[in-house]
C-alpha positions in Angstrom: 2.5 -1.1 9.7 1.7 1.9 8.0 -0.8 1.8 5.1 0.6 2.6 1.7 -1.4 5.2 0.0 -1.0 4.6 -4.0 -1.3 7.8 -5.8 -2.6 6.1 -9.5 -3.9 7.5 -12.5 -6.6 6.1 -14.7 -6.5 2.7 -16.9 -4.3 3.2 -19.7 -2.3 6.3 -18.6 -1.5 8.8 -20.9 1.4 11.1 -19.8 -0.2 14.0 -17.7 -2.0 10.8 -15.6 1.4 8.9 -14.8 3.5 12.3 -14.4 0.6 13.7 -11.9 1.0 10.5 -9.7 4.9 11.1 -9.6 4.7 14.5 -8.6 1.9 14.6 -6.0 3.5 11.4 -4.5 6.8 13.4 -4.5 4.8 16.3 -3.0 3.3 14.1 -0.3 6.8 12.7 0.5 8.4 16.1 1.0 5.5 17.1 3.4 6.4 14.4 5.7 4.1 11.3 4.2 6.8 8.6 3.7 3.7 6.0 3.0 2.2 7.7 -0.3 3.5 6.1 -3.5 3.3 6.6 -7.3 2.0 3.9 -9.2 0.4 3.3 -12.7 -2.4 1.3 -14.0 -1.1 0.4 -17.2 2.2 0.0 -19.4 3.8 3.3 -20.4 2.9 4.8 -24.1 5.8 5.6 -26.1 5.9 9.1 -25.3 5.9 8.7 -21.8 8.3 6.1 -21.6 10.6 8.6 -23.9 9.9 11.2 -21.3 11.0 9.5 -18.0 14.3 7.9 -19.9 15.3 11.5 -21.2 14.7 13.0 -17.6 16.5 9.9 -15.9 13.3 9.5 -13.4 12.2 5.8 -12.4 8.8 4.8 -13.8 5.9 4.4 -11.1 5.1 0.8 -10.1 2.5 -0.9 -12.2 -0.3 -2.3 -10.9 -2.6 -4.0 -13.0 -5.1 -4.3 -10.6 -6.5 -3.6 -6.8 -8.8 -6.7 -6.8 -8.4 -7.6 -3.0 -5.5 -10.0 -2.3 -3.4 -11.5 0.6 -0.5 -8.5 0.6 -3.3 -5.9 1.1 -4.7 -8.0 4.4 -1.5 -9.8 5.6 0.4 -9.3 8.7 3.9 -8.7 8.1 7.3 -9.2 10.0 6.3 -12.6 11.1 8.5 -14.6 13.3 9.6 -18.1 12.5 11.8 -20.5 13.8 14.1 -23.3 12.3 13.4 -26.8 11.8 16.4 -27.5 14.3 15.0 -25.5 17.3 13.5 -27.2 20.2 10.1 -27.8 20.8 10.6 -26.2 24.4 12.2 -23.2 22.8 9.7 -22.7 20.2 6.5 -22.9 22.1 8.3 -20.4 24.6 8.6 -18.0 21.4 4.9 -18.5 20.2 3.5 -17.8 23.8 5.0 -14.2 22.9 3.5 -13.8 19.6 0.1 -12.6 19.0 -1.1 -15.4 16.6 0.0 -18.5 18.9 1.3 -20.2 15.8 4.6 -20.4 14.2 5.9 -21.2 10.6 8.5 -23.7 10.8 11.5 -23.2 8.4 14.7 -24.7 7.1 17.9 -22.8 7.2 17.2 -20.7 3.9 13.7 -19.6 5.5 11.7 -21.8 3.3 8.3 -23.0 4.4 8.2 -26.5 6.0 5.1 -26.5 8.5 3.2 -24.7 10.7 3.3 -24.8 14.6 0.1 -24.4 16.5 -1.3 -25.8 19.6 -3.9 -28.7 18.8 -1.1 -30.3 16.5 1.6 -29.8 19.4 -1.2 -31.3 21.9 -1.2 -34.7 19.3 2.8 -34.5 18.8 3.4 -34.6 22.5 0.6 -37.4 23.6 2.4 -39.7 21.3 5.8 -39.0 22.8 4.3 -39.4 26.6 1.7 -42.1 25.8 2.7 -45.1 27.9 1.0 -48.1 25.9 3.6 -47.1 23.4 6.7 -47.8 23.0 7.9 -44.6 21.2 11.4 -43.3 20.5 11.4 -39.4 18.9 13.9 -37.4 17.6 16.2 -35.2 19.2 20.2 -34.4 20.3 22.2 -34.2 23.4 22.4 -29.9 23.1 18.8 -30.0 22.3 18.0 -31.7 25.9 20.6 -29.9 27.5 19.1 -26.6 26.7 15.7 -28.0 27.5 16.6 -29.0 30.6 18.6 -25.9 31.6 21.4 -28.6 32.6 24.8 -28.6 33.6 27.1 -30.3 31.0 29.4 -32.8 32.3 30.7 -34.6 29.5 29.9 -34.6 25.6 31.3 -37.1 23.5 31.0 -36.6 20.1 28.8 -34.4 18.0 26.5 -33.1 20.2 24.1 -31.8 17.4 24.1 -34.9 15.7 19.8 -36.1 15.8 19.1 -39.7 17.2 16.4 -41.7 17.7 16.2 -41.3 21.4 15.0 -44.0 23.9 14.3 -42.8 26.9 14.6 -44.8 30.4 13.7 -43.6 33.8 15.9 -45.6 36.2 13.5 -46.4 39.2 13.8 -50.2 39.0 16.4 -52.5 40.8 19.7 -53.1 39.4 19.0 -56.4 38.2 15.8 -55.0 36.3 17.2 -52.0 34.8 20.5 -54.2 33.8 17.5 -56.8 31.3 16.0 -53.5 30.4 19.2 -51.7 29.0 20.3 -55.2 27.2 16.8 -55.4 25.4 17.7 -52.0 23.8 21.4 -52.4 23.0 21.2 -51.4 19.7 19.0 -48.1 20.5 20.2 -44.4 21.3 19.8 -44.7 25.4 18.9 -41.9 27.4 18.9 -42.7 31.1 17.3 -40.5 33.4 18.8 -41.7 37.0 18.5 -40.0 40.2 22.0 -40.2 42.7 22.0 -44.0 42.8 25.7 -44.7 42.1 25.1 -48.0 40.9 22.9 -47.3 38.2 25.0 -44.8 37.0 28.3 -46.9 36.7 25.9 -49.7 34.9 24.6 -47.2 32.4 28.2 -46.0 31.5 29.7 -49.6 31.5 26.9 -50.5 28.9 27.9 -47.2 27.0 24.7 -45.6 26.8 24.2 -42.1 24.6 23.4 -39.9 27.5 23.5 -40.4 31.1 21.2 -37.5 32.4 21.5 -37.2 36.8 18.5 -35.0 38.8 18.4 -32.8 41.2 21.7 -31.5 40.6 23.3 -34.8 41.6 27.3 -34.8 40.1 28.8 -38.2 39.4 32.1 -39.0 41.1 35.8 -38.5 39.6 35.8 -42.3 38.9 33.0 -42.6 36.9 33.4 -39.5 34.9 36.7 -41.2 33.9 35.0 -43.9 33.0 32.2 -41.9 31.2 35.1 -40.2 29.0 36.9 -43.4 28.0 33.5 -45.1 26.9 32.1 -42.3 25.1 29.3 -41.6 27.2 27.7 -38.3 27.5 26.8 -37.1 31.0 24.4 -33.7 32.4 23.0 -32.7 35.3 19.4 -32.1 35.6 18.2 -29.1 38.1 15.0 -30.9 38.6 14.0 -33.9 40.1 13.0 -37.2 38.1 9.7 -36.5 37.5 9.6 -33.1 35.7 13.1 -33.8 33.8 11.3 -36.8 32.3 8.3 -34.8 31.3 10.5 -31.9 30.0 12.8 -34.3 28.0 9.6 -34.7 25.6 9.7 -30.8 24.4 13.5 -31.6 23.3 12.6 -32.7 20.3 13.4 -30.3 17.3 10.1 -28.6 16.3 10.4 -29.6 12.6 9.1 -33.0 13.5 6.2 -31.7 15.6 4.8 -28.8 12.8 1.6 -29.4 10.9 2.6 -30.2 7.3 -1.0 -30.3 6.6 -1.4 -26.4 6.5 -1.5 -25.2 3.6 0.8 -21.6 2.1 -0.7 -19.2 0.0 1.0 -16.6 -2.1 1.1 -12.9 -1.7 -0.6 -12.3 -4.9 -3.5 -14.8 -4.0 -6.8 -13.2 -4.1 -9.1 -12.8 -1.3 -11.7 -14.6 -2.9 -9.2 -17.8 -3.5 -8.0 -18.3 -0.3 -11.3 -18.2 1.7 -11.8 -22.0 1.3 -8.2 -22.8 2.1 -8.6 -20.8 5.5 -11.6 -22.0 6.7 -10.3 -25.4 6.2 -7.7 -24.7 8.5 -7.8 -25.8 11.9 -6.0 -23.4 13.6 -7.4 -20.6 10.7 -3.7 -19.1 10.0 -2.2 -19.6 6.6 1.7 -18.6 6.1 2.1 -16.5 3.4 5.1 -17.0 0.8 6.7 -15.9 -2.0 8.1 -17.4 -5.3 11.1 -18.9 -3.4 8.5 -20.6 -0.9 10.1 -18.5 1.7 7.8 -17.1 4.6 7.1 -13.4 4.4 3.8 -12.9 6.7 0.5 -14.4 7.7 -3.1 -14.3 7.5 -6.1 -15.3 9.6 -9.6 -14.9 9.4 -9.2 -12.1 11.7 -7.0 -9.9 9.1 -9.6 -10.3 6.3 -12.3 -8.6 8.6 -9.8 -5.8 9.3 -9.5 -2.5 6.8 -6.9 -3.5 4.2 -3.2 -2.2 4.5 -3.6 0.4 1.5 -5.7 3.9 0.4 -6.1 5.5 -2.9 -5.6 8.8 -4.4 -6.7 9.3 -7.7 -5.2 11.7 -10.2 -6.4 12.8 -14.0 -9.8 10.9 -13.5 -12.7 10.7 -11.3 -14.9 7.9 -13.1 -15.2 4.5 -11.9 -15.1 3.3 -15.3 -11.9 4.6 -15.5 -10.3 3.8 -12.0 -8.0 0.5 -11.9 -10.0 -2.5 -11.5 -10.8 -2.9 -7.4 -10.7 0.9 -6.2 -14.0 0.5 -4.9 -12.9 -1.8 -2.0 -10.5 0.7 -0.7 -10.7 4.3 1.1 -10.3 7.1 -1.6 -8.4 9.9 0.0 -8.4 12.4 -2.8 -9.3 13.3 -6.1 -7.3 15.5 -8.5 -8.7 16.0 -11.7 -9.6 18.0 -14.7 -12.3 16.2 -16.3 -15.9 16.4 -16.4 -17.0 15.0 -12.9 -18.5 11.3 -13.1 -20.3 8.7 -10.8 -17.4 7.6 -8.1 -18.8 6.6 -4.5 -16.6 7.1 -1.6 -17.0 5.6 2.0 -16.4 8.9 3.5 -15.9 12.5 2.5 -12.6 13.3 0.4 -10.9 16.3 -0.6 -11.9 16.6 -4.3 -9.8 19.4 -6.3 -10.9 19.5 -10.0 -10.4 22.7 -11.9 -11.5 23.6 -15.5 -7.7 23.6 -16.7 -5.5 21.9 -19.6 -3.9 19.3 -17.6 -3.8 17.6 -14.2 -0.3 18.4 -14.1 -0.7 21.8 -13.8 -2.9 21.3 -11.0 -0.1 19.2 -9.4 2.7 22.2 -9.7 -0.2 24.8 -8.3 -0.4 22.4 -5.2 3.6 22.6 -4.4 3.1 26.6 -4.7 0.3 26.3 -2.5 2.2 24.3 -0.1 5.4 26.5 -0.4 7.5 23.2 -1.4 10.3 23.7 -4.0 9.2 21.4 -7.2 12.1 19.2 -7.0 14.5 19.0 -10.0 13.7 16.1 -11.5 10.2 16.5 -11.0 9.6 20.0 -12.7 10.5 18.6 -16.2 7.7 15.8 -15.6 5.0 18.0 -15.0 6.1 20.4 -17.7 6.0 17.7 -20.2 2.3 16.3 -18.5 0.9 20.5 -19.7 2.6 20.2 -23.1 1.4 16.8 -23.9 -2.0 17.2 -22.7 -2.6 20.9 -23.9 -0.7 20.2 -27.4 2.1 22.7 -26.6 -0.6 24.8 -25.1 -2.8 24.8 -28.7 -5.9 22.5 -27.4 -9.1 24.2 -26.9 -8.3 23.0 -23.2 -5.5 25.5 -22.4 -6.0 28.0 -19.9 -3.7 31.3 -19.0 -3.1 29.3 -15.5 -1.9 26.2 -17.9 0.3 28.9 -19.7 1.4 30.8 -16.8 2.4 27.2 -15.1 4.2 26.0 -18.3 6.2 29.2 -18.5 7.1 29.1 -14.7 8.3 25.6 -15.0 10.1 26.5 -18.2 12.2 28.9 -16.4 12.9 26.8 -13.5 14.0 23.9 -16.0 15.5 26.2 -18.4 13.7 24.1 -21.1 12.1 25.6 -24.2 8.6 25.1 -24.4 8.0 24.7 -28.2 11.3 22.6 -28.4 10.2 20.2 -25.7 6.7 20.2 -26.6 7.9 18.9 -30.7 10.6 16.7 -29.0 7.6 14.2 -27.0 4.7 14.8 -29.7 7.1 13.4 -32.2 8.3 10.6 -29.5 4.5 9.7 -29.2 3.1 10.0 -32.7 5.2 7.6 -34.7 2.8 4.6 -35.3 4.6 2.7 -38.0 4.9 -0.8 -37.3 2.3 -0.7 -34.2 -0.5 -3.1 -33.7 -3.8 -1.4 -34.2 -5.2 -3.0 -30.8 -2.1 -1.8 -28.9 -2.9 2.0 -30.4 -6.8 1.5 -29.5 -6.1 0.5 -26.3 -3.2 2.4 -25.8 -5.0 5.9 -24.3 -8.6 4.4 -23.8 -11.4 5.6 -21.3 -14.8 4.0 -20.5 -17.9 6.6 -20.2 -21.3 5.7 -19.2 -23.9 7.9 -19.9 -27.4 6.4 -17.9 -27.5 2.6 -18.5 -25.3 3.3 -21.9 -21.2 2.4 -21.8 -19.0 3.8 -24.4 -15.3 4.1 -24.9 -13.1 6.8 -26.8 -9.9 5.9 -27.5 -7.3 9.0 -28.6 -3.8 8.7 -30.3 -1.6 11.6 -31.6 -0.1 11.5 -35.2 2.1 13.5 -37.5 -0.1 12.4 -40.4 -3.5 10.7 -40.4 -2.8 9.0 -44.1 -1.5 5.5 -42.1 -4.1 5.4 -40.1 -6.7 5.6 -42.8 -4.6 3.3 -45.1 -5.3 0.6 -41.9 -8.6 1.7 -41.3 -10.1 -2.1 -41.3 -7.7 -3.3 -38.0 -8.8 -0.2 -36.3 -12.4 -0.7 -37.0 -12.1 -4.4 -36.0 -10.4 -3.5 -32.9 -12.8 -1.0 -31.9 -15.4 -3.6 -32.5 -13.8 -6.2 -30.3 -13.5 -3.7 -27.7 -17.5 -2.7 -28.3 -18.5 -6.5 -27.9 -16.2 -7.0 -25.0 -17.6 -4.1 -23.0 -21.2 -4.5 -24.6 -21.0 -1.0 -25.0 -23.2 1.1 -27.3 -19.8 2.4 -29.7 -16.3 2.6 -29.1 -14.2 5.1 -30.9 -11.0 6.3 -31.5 -10.0 10.1 -32.3 -6.9 10.3 -34.5 -5.5 13.6 -33.8 -2.8 15.5 -36.2 -0.4 17.4 -34.1 0.7 19.4 -37.5 -3.1 20.3 -38.5 -4.7 20.4 -35.6 -7.8 18.5 -36.5 -8.8 14.9 -36.2 -10.2 11.7 -37.9 -13.2 10.4 -35.9 -13.4 6.2 -36.4 -16.0 4.6 -34.7 -17.8 1.0 -34.5 -21.3 1.1 -33.1 -24.8 -0.1 -33.3 -25.6 1.0 -36.8 -28.7 2.8 -35.3 -26.2 5.3 -33.4 -24.2 5.6 -36.3 -26.9 7.2 -38.2 -27.5 10.0 -35.6 -23.8 11.1 -36.2 -23.6 14.5 -37.9 -20.1 14.9 -38.1 -18.5 15.3 -41.6 -18.1 11.9 -43.1 -15.2 11.3 -45.0 -15.0 7.3 -45.4 -17.4 4.3 -44.0 -17.1 4.4 -40.4 -14.6 7.4 -40.5 -15.4 11.2 -40.1 -13.4 14.6 -40.1 -13.2 17.0 -37.2 -11.7 20.2 -38.0 -10.1 21.6 -35.2 -10.8 19.1 -32.7 -8.0 18.0 -30.7 -9.5 17.9 -27.5 -11.1 14.6 -26.4 -12.3 16.2 -22.8 -13.6 19.5 -24.0 -14.4 19.3 -27.8 -15.6 15.5 -28.7 -16.8 14.1 -25.6 -19.8 17.1 -25.3 -20.5 16.5 -29.2 -20.5 12.9 -28.8 -22.4 12.8 -25.0 -25.4 15.0 -26.6 -25.9 12.4 -29.5 -26.1 9.3 -26.6 -28.4 11.3 -24.9 -30.6 11.5 -28.2 -30.2 8.1 -28.6 -31.6 7.1 -25.4 -34.6 9.1 -25.8 
């Protein structure tokens, strides 16, 4: 199975992060790599939701975390066997499988038990134990298939299960007659050779099934009597001894599977299943879905292999901003436009990072570099990504490359830059009725400077008045975020898209806030004239303050 490569943006993704992932995944697909798939590490904000709905594009898969799970290591397309198949046939199938185990399921594919050699051996020894009188579940159809026997007479329902009482006719006629009479109330199955007197006795006693061995066929008279008495007759190609042994394998596999083997779910974490796997006799566990249907297997050996996914990061390159658990996987590439942070990789990777206004500019450029036309449904998304991240090309981060690419995308989509830009900014700027906590976490990024951690959120509004009127709620949510991360501070940049300026709200250690030199508007609130970019304007300023604090 080919590895799935998820192309994914940062936690709490903005429009640029999501559309970049979608655009780059499509480019990879067009280059012939079908296993590349767009994903997102958070819910879509109102602006991004509006864009995907406007252009009728499917949202990328939501992956809340990449903590190692069963689905990233398991074996897919595992063969199963239904409970009514004979042990003989099931073992033959299991021999051909890599795992030498096989899940037993019902007719709907729901898990019942696991067939493995140690469990199978215990079951067969129970049947063959000469010290115990044992009746086992089977039916005439299973016996006939297991023995490769020639059916002569099949009376009644051959697939109806019975508790078979097996008898080998090796004694004298009188002794065997007493045995039949002693078991008359049971479903008797007799294995006989070419003794016509035994054949007649079995038919007259109306046994359930008569099995003649070594290809011995009963005569016409006995055949007519068997039909009259409702006795089924089949002919085994084997002699009596192998026929007697083989018949034990005609029991349906449902009676032989190990019901003590626990199942695991596809979304269970690896840490959760390790102890369960350790306790399993065969070191294999069936993987089931929410309906208890078998969708795969996982073993101790599988956990030692590389996972079946890898990742490409877009619009970020710092571990603190990446989806949780990403460090467990191979990172193939990074495509970004922010400062370079610390993200260790196992191998050398492709790292594309240019000082442009948006990652969407980078992705559109990669289409050009690879001489691949930008698809009609992708071009509008990339244009929105550029306009969103550069505030319609007005942000301090905007470069000539962004302007040229936006113009190019505008021409091929026949979308007006200013009209579309205003439309999407308005879609994302309405904060009325929205929870302060939701807004703080909508576009939150975590940064590290030495041993210090801090978070910076950003929202865009048509006016800062409502946010200031609800300042206490926002400061409270910032404080919750700060304490939960043991951060130096958590702040919110509230950008006025009409005035191209921002309000800066902060919850921090008191000693740190004393170092802030921004013009103070209210307690814990500062006015930043002309500051609209978190990346290029705010982060350099705030980082300098953090460095001074740590000295």
